[in-house]
C-alpha positions in Angstrom: 17.7 19.9 -29.9 18.6 16.5 -28.5 18.7 13.7 -31.1 16.5 10.8 -30.1 18.4 7.5 -29.9 15.5 5.4 -28.5 11.8 5.3 -29.2 11.0 4.0 -25.7 12.6 4.0 -22.3 11.2 1.3 -20.0 11.3 1.8 -16.2 10.6 -1.2 -14.0 11.5 -3.1 -10.8 14.0 -5.9 -11.2 11.5 -8.3 -9.6 9.3 -7.9 -12.6 12.1 -8.5 -15.1 10.7 -11.7 -16.7 7.4 -10.0 -17.5 9.2 -6.8 -18.7 11.6 -8.8 -21.0 8.6 -10.2 -22.8 7.0 -6.7 -23.2 10.3 -5.2 -24.4 10.8 -8.1 -26.9 7.3 -7.6 -28.3 7.9 -3.8 -28.7 11.2 -4.4 -30.4 9.7 -6.9 -32.8 7.1 -4.3 -33.5 9.8 -2.0 -34.8 10.6 0.2 -31.8 14.1 0.9 -30.5 14.1 0.1 -26.8 16.2 1.2 -23.8 16.1 -1.5 -21.2 18.9 -1.4 -18.7 19.6 -5.1 -18.9 20.0 -4.7 -22.7 22.0 -1.5 -22.9 24.1 -0.9 -19.8 27.5 -2.6 -19.8 29.6 -3.5 -16.7 31.6 -0.6 -15.4 29.3 2.1 -16.7 27.9 4.8 -14.5 24.3 3.5 -14.0 22.7 6.8 -12.9 24.3 8.9 -15.8 23.2 6.2 -18.4 19.7 6.2 -17.1 19.3 10.0 -17.1 20.9 10.3 -20.6 18.6 7.5 -22.0 15.5 9.2 -20.7 16.6 12.5 -22.3 17.2 10.8 -25.6 14.0 8.8 -25.8 10.7 9.8 -27.5 8.5 8.0 -24.9 8.7 6.3 -21.6 6.8 3.3 -20.2 6.7 2.8 -16.4 5.7 -0.7 -15.4 3.7 0.2 -12.3 3.4 -2.8 -10.0 3.3 -3.1 -6.2 7.0 -4.1 -6.3 7.9 -1.0 -8.4 6.2 1.3 -5.9 8.9 0.4 -3.3 11.9 1.1 -5.6 13.9 4.3 -5.1 15.3 3.9 -8.7 11.8 3.6 -10.2 10.7 6.7 -8.3 13.7 8.6 -9.6 13.0 7.5 -13.2 9.4 8.6 -12.8 10.5 12.0 -11.7 12.9 12.4 -14.6 10.2 11.3 -17.1 7.7 13.8 -15.6 10.3 16.5 -16.0 10.8 15.6 -19.7 7.1 15.5 -20.2 6.8 19.2 -19.0 9.9 20.3 -20.9 9.2 18.8 -24.4 6.0 16.8 -24.5 7.7 13.5 -23.7 5.1 10.7 -24.1 4.8 9.1 -20.6 2.7 6.0 -20.4 2.2 4.0 -17.2 1.1 0.4 -17.5 -0.1 -1.8 -14.7 -0.5 -5.5 -14.0 -1.3 -7.1 -10.6 -3.9 -6.1 -8.0 -3.6 -2.8 -6.2 -5.3 0.6 -5.9 -4.2 4.2 -6.1 -0.6 3.6 -7.4 1.4 6.9 -6.9 2.7 6.7 -10.5 -0.9 6.7 -11.9 -2.4 9.5 -9.8 -2.6 12.0 -12.7 -2.0 9.9 -15.8 -4.3 7.3 -17.3 -2.7 3.8 -17.2 -3.0 0.9 -19.6 -4.0 -2.2 -17.6 -2.6 -5.6 -18.7 -5.2 -8.2 -17.7 -6.3 -11.5 -19.1 -6.4 -10.2 -22.7 -2.7 -9.4 -23.3 -3.1 -8.8 -27.0 -5.8 -6.2 -26.5 -3.7 -4.4 -23.9 -0.6 -4.5 -26.0 -2.5 -3.0 -28.9 -3.8 -0.2 -26.7 -0.2 0.4 -25.7 1.0 0.6 -29.3 -1.8 3.0 -30.1 -0.9 5.2 -27.1 2.8 5.3 -28.3 1.6 6.4 -31.7 -1.0 8.8 -30.2 -4.0 7.3 -32.0 -7.3 5.7 -31.0 -7.4 2.0 -30.3 -10.4 1.1 -32.5 -9.0 -1.5 -34.9 -8.0 -4.5 -32.7 -9.3 -7.0 -35.3 -6.8 -5.7 -37.8 -3.8 -6.1 -35.5 -1.8 -9.0 -36.8 1.6 -8.7 -35.0 2.7 -12.1 -33.6 3.3 -11.7 -29.8 5.1 -13.6 -27.1 3.1 -14.0 -23.9 4.4 -13.8 -20.3 4.0 -16.6 -17.9 2.1 -15.8 -14.7 2.8 -17.1 -11.2 0.1 -16.6 -8.7 1.1 -19.1 -6.0 2.6 -17.7 -2.8 6.2 -18.7 -2.2 6.9 -20.9 0.8 9.3 -18.5 2.4 6.8 -15.7 2.2 4.1 -17.9 3.5 6.1 -18.6 6.6 6.8 -14.9 7.1 3.1 -14.0 6.8 2.0 -16.7 9.2 4.4 -15.4 11.8 3.4 -11.8 11.2 -0.3 -12.5 11.6 0.5 -14.3 14.9 2.4 -11.3 16.1 -0.4 -8.9 15.1 -2.7 -10.6 17.7 -0.5 -9.0 20.4 0.7 -5.6 19.1 1.1 -3.4 16.0 4.2 -4.4 13.9 7.2 -2.6 12.5 8.5 -4.9 9.7 12.1 -4.0 9.0 14.4 -4.8 6.1 18.0 -3.8 5.5 19.6 -2.3 2.4 19.3 -4.1 -0.9 16.5 -6.4 0.4 13.4 -6.2 -1.8 10.2 -6.2 0.3 7.7 -5.7 -2.6 6.8 -9.3 -3.0 6.3 -9.7 0.8 4.0 -6.7 0.9 1.9 -7.9 -2.1 1.5 -11.4 -0.6 0.6 -10.0 2.8 -2.0 -7.8 1.2 -3.6 -10.8 -0.6 -3.7 -12.8 2.6 -5.0 -9.8 4.6 -8.0 -9.5 2.3 -8.9 -13.1 3.1 -8.6 -12.5 6.8 -10.1 -9.0 7.2 -12.4 -9.1 4.2 -12.7 -7.0 1.0 -12.8 -3.3 1.7 -11.1 -3.7 5.1 -7.5 -3.6 4.1 -6.0 -0.1 3.4 -2.7 -0.3 1.6 -0.8 3.0 1.9 2.4 3.8 0.0 3.7 7.1 1.3 4.8 9.6 -1.4 8.0 11.5 -1.7 7.4 14.9 -0.2 9.3 18.0 1.1 8.6 19.9 4.3 6.3 22.4 2.5 4.3 19.6 0.8 2.5 18.3 3.9 -0.9 19.0 2.4 -0.2 17.0 -0.8 1.4 14.2 1.3 -1.7 13.6 3.4 -4.1 14.2 0.5 -2.2 11.4 -1.4 -2.3 8.8 1.4 -5.9 9.6 2.1 -6.9 9.0 -1.5 -5.3 5.5 -1.2 -7.8 4.9 1.6 -10.7 6.2 -0.4 -10.9 9.4 1.6 -11.5 12.9 0.1 -11.1 16.4 1.4 -8.0 15.6 3.5 -5.1 18.1 3.7 -3.6 17.6 7.1 -2.7 15.0 9.7 -5.7 15.9 11.8 -8.2 15.7 8.9 -6.7 12.4 7.8 -7.1 10.9 11.3 -10.7 12.2 11.6 -11.7 10.9 8.1 -10.1 7.5 8.7 -11.7 7.1 12.1 -15.1 7.4 10.5 -14.3 4.2 8.6 -14.1 2.2 11.8 -17.1 -0.1 12.5 -17.8 -1.6 15.9 -17.0 -5.3 15.9 -15.1 -5.3 12.6 -11.4 -4.5 12.4 -9.5 -3.0 9.5 -5.8 -3.4 8.6 -3.6 -0.4 7.8 -0.7 -1.7 5.7 1.9 1.1 5.2 5.0 0.9 3.0 7.5 3.3 1.6 7.9 4.9 5.0 11.4 6.1 4.1 9.9 8.6 1.6 9.4 12.2 2.5 10.9 14.7 4.8 11.7 13.8 8.4 9.2 16.3 9.8 6.4 14.9 7.6 7.3 11.3 8.6 7.2 12.3 12.3 3.8 14.0 11.8 2.4 10.9 10.1 3.8 8.6 12.9 2.3 10.9 15.6 -1.0 10.8 13.7 -1.0 6.9 13.7 -0.1 6.9 17.4 -3.1 9.1 18.3 -5.4 6.9 16.2 -4.1 3.9 18.0 -4.6 5.4 21.4 -8.2 6.2 20.7 -9.2 3.3 18.4 -6.8 0.4 19.1 -9.7 -2.1 19.0 -10.8 -1.0 15.6 -7.7 -1.5 13.5 -4.4 -3.4 13.2 -1.3 -1.7 12.0 1.7 -2.9 10.0 4.5 -0.5 8.8 7.2 -1.6 6.4 10.5 0.3 6.4 14.2 0.2 7.1 16.8 2.5 8.7 14.6 5.6 8.7 11.7 3.8 10.3 13.7 2.3 13.2 15.6 5.6 13.6 12.3 7.3 14.4 11.5 4.5 16.8 14.7 5.2 18.9 15.8 8.8 18.2 13.2 10.3 20.5 13.6 7.7 23.2 10.5 7.2 25.4 8.7 10.1 23.5 8.8 8.3 20.2 5.3 8.0 18.5 6.3 4.6 17.3 6.8 3.0 20.8 3.6 1.1 20.2 5.2 -1.0 17.5 7.0 -4.3 18.0 10.1 -4.7 15.8 10.1 -7.6 13.4 13.2 -8.0 11.2 12.5 -10.1 8.1 14.3 -13.4 8.6 17.3 -14.3 6.5 16.4 -16.6 3.5 17.6 -20.2 3.5 19.4 -21.8 0.5 16.1 -23.2 -0.7 14.5 -19.8 -0.3 17.1 -18.3 -2.6 16.0 -20.8 -5.3 12.5 -19.5 -5.0 13.4 -15.9 -4.7 15.4 -15.9 -7.9 13.3 -18.5 -9.6 16.3 -20.6 -10.5 17.0 -24.3 -10.6 20.6 -23.8 -9.7 21.7 -26.7 -7.5 22.1 -26.5 -3.7 25.8 -27.1 -3.8 26.4 -24.1 -6.0 24.1 -22.0 -3.8 26.1 -23.1 -0.8 29.3 -21.9 -2.5 27.6 -18.6 -3.2 26.4 -18.3 0.4 29.9 -18.9 1.7 31.2 -16.2 -0.7 28.5 -13.5 -0.2 27.2 -14.4 3.3 23.7 -14.1 1.7 24.2 -10.4 0.9 21.2 -9.9 -1.4 22.8 -7.8 -4.1 26.0 -10.0 -4.3 24.0 -13.2 -4.1 21.7 -12.0 -6.9 24.8 -11.2 -9.0 26.4 -14.6 -8.4 23.3 -16.5 -9.4 24.0 -15.6 -13.0 27.8 -14.7 -13.0 31.0 -16.5 -12.0 33.0 -15.7 -8.9 35.7 -14.4 -11.2 33.3 -11.9 -12.7 32.3 -10.7 -9.2 36.0 -10.2 -8.3 36.4 -8.0 -11.4 33.2 -6.0 -11.0 34.7 -3.0 -9.1 31.6 -0.9 -9.8 29.3 -3.3 -7.9 31.6 -3.7 -4.9 32.2 0.1 -4.8 28.5 0.7 -4.7 28.2 -1.3 -1.5 31.3 0.1 0.2 31.5 3.7 -1.0 29.5 5.4 1.7 32.1 4.3 4.3 35.2 5.7 2.6 35.4 8.6 5.0 35.6 6.3 8.0 38.5 4.2 6.8 40.7 4.6 9.9 38.1 3.2 12.3 36.8 0.6 9.8 40.3 -0.8 9.1 40.5 -1.7 12.9 37.2 -3.5 12.8 38.1 -5.3 9.6 40.9 -7.0 11.4 38.3 -8.9 13.5 35.6 -11.3 12.3 33.2 -10.2 15.1 33.1 -7.3 17.5 30.8 -5.2 19.7 27.5 -6.1 21.4 24.7 -6.8 19.0 21.6 -4.5 19.1 19.4 -3.7 16.2 19.8 0.0 17.1 23.4 0.0 18.4 24.5 3.0 20.4 27.7 2.9 18.3 26.8 4.8 15.1 29.3 2.9 12.9 28.1 -0.5 14.0 24.5 0.7 13.5 25.1 1.9 10.0 27.1 -1.2 8.9 24.3 -3.4 10.1 21.5 -1.5 8.3 23.6 -1.4 5.2 23.5 -5.2 5.4 27.3 -5.7 5.8 27.0 -7.1 9.4 24.9 -10.0 10.9 24.1 -11.1 14.4 26.5 -13.7 15.7 25.4 -14.8 19.1 25.6 -11.6 21.2 28.0 -9.8 18.8 28.2 -8.3 15.4 30.0 -10.2 12.7 30.9 -9.5 9.0 28.6 -11.3 6.6 31.5 -13.2 5.1 35.3 -13.3 5.0 35.0 -12.4 1.3 33.2 -9.2 2.1 35.6 -8.4 4.8 38.6 -8.9 2.6 37.2 -6.9 -0.3 36.2 -4.1 2.1 39.9 -4.0 3.3 41.1 -3.8 -0.3 38.6 -1.1 -1.1 39.7 1.0 1.9 43.3 0.2 1.3 43.8 -1.0 4.8 47.4 -2.0 5.7 48.3 -5.3 7.3 
């Protein structure tokens, strides 16, 4: 039998860290031992092994299910591990939610505790669920609690993005693209809020596609249908038919699709074909926005003129400015320091985030962080070392005919420099050369 080291494992998206820190502190002050990655994992440790081991050695798991979390591959993995432990040994899995959304994938089969305006009542319900008892004595709950701050205003940089996206939607459906390490959760949530204002309550269908294998097509389409309030759906055809019955003459709806990278290639293609057929027959009845990255644009180009996604216009989320970084990371760090970080990281999201709270010396010494960015290219060192001698090369295209250029760009190591590709920064280029052990 595995000895339990932790009472509670907490799974969350890093964009919700401030809220989660308050929750974890309140649980710790209530006497629980907590595994929170920020508290427990040291620099240089194998992140995946530590997470898997911590879940196995915890009595219970809390998943903070927010719109941002639904777009995290790590949270999805932790959810699957906790579900496995639940089946094996009665692991106490408890999803909690805050924010506005419907039909979260993590709460399909498990009752969630909703944190709303009454934080104390919600926290008490959580404690009762952890102890597997009824929540009927709130008045006697005397634990002193810290309370999270809430931020409901829309950030300026997201507002600009949403205004441009809505302008584009007047002409054609949109494929909103982001590259590796870029968090789109806050963009999607803000877009949904604005869309409800524009299209009206009940006219915005937000779909987060589930992870599925080839033989799980029925479950895949049933899950996305439920997110649209549709029942009895078990195939692409029945989904299209059921959704078309929601269309009303003279009133448009918006389909907002995220998590497109999830699932098997064949299922993704079937869903894309389904959307194409809907658009061909009902294009005046709905607008379409699909968020994704490499897998989404790959489907756009891999089939050439036969691609079901030819109807979509590409929109790569713009690079943040220095002022945007202040808002993104909610920091009062001065612009001069941010300019130094930008020169070092070239605005690479993962490296920039790290440098906000760490020194450049710590970045240089963090081999694990740098390896996580470069490791997928180790087997291409010969060709890469030639490219690393140059600051720019090739002809820029978002889907370059050169597979290496294409992969480097979508892994967020290259940027567009005029009509050519360029390395994000000299620092990244030099560190990449060191990592691959390129000669002079």
